[in-house]
N, C-alpha and C positions, 0 to 999 in steps of 0.2 A: 818708405822708411829708409833712413840712412843711419850710419853708425853714430854720427855726431848727435842726432836727435835721440837715438836710443840711449846713449851714454848719459845725456841730460835727463831723460826720463828715469833711468836707473838711479842716478844720483839723488833724485827727489825722494827715493824710498829710504834715504838715510837722513837723520836729523842732525847728528852731531859731527859729521865728517864734512870738511870743506869741499865744495864742488870741484875745485881745482885738482883735487886728488884723483878724480875719476877720469880714467883713460880706457881705451879698449883693452889694453894689456894688464889692467889692474887685477890682481888676485884678490877679489873682493872678500873672500872668506878669511883673509888675513887681517882685515880691518878690526880694530878694537871694538867697534860698534856692531859687528856682525853677530846675528843671532837668528834663531828660527823665525822671529817676528819679521826681520828684514826679508827672509826667504818668502814668507807669506805676502809681504808687501810687493815683492817683485812679481810673484804669481798674479796678484791682483792687478798690478800695473800692466802686465802683458795682456790680461783679459780685457781690461778697460780701454787701454790705448790702442791695442792691436787686434783685439777680437779673437785671440787664440788662447788655448789652455796649455800650460806647462805644469808639470808635476814637481813635487818636492824632490823626488828622486832625480829628476832631470837637472834641477838646480844643484843638487849635491854632486852630480857628475861633472858639472862645469867648474873650471878653474878661474877663468877670466870673464870679464864682461863680454869680450869678443865671442867666447864660447856660447854665452846665452843669446847674444845677437844672432849667431849662426843658427842656433836652434829655432829661434823665432822666425828668422828668414826662411828656413826650410819649411816650417809649418805654414807660413803664408803662401808658399809655393812660388 
């Protein structure tokens, strides 16, 4: 897993936001499209694409996509 692929996978969880907006430093909860449904989509993406489980609380603690990437990387070992 690398950060570019993770950002791409992360962006796929959003329907109305252009992919170019997504960068590792994006504060994703500031997006107009952000909702708890996107949080669930991110959780599902992490499980399906990377085989790990993250919680809603862990998503809430993250500020940027880089934060979520670091969490997933840590869980992958």
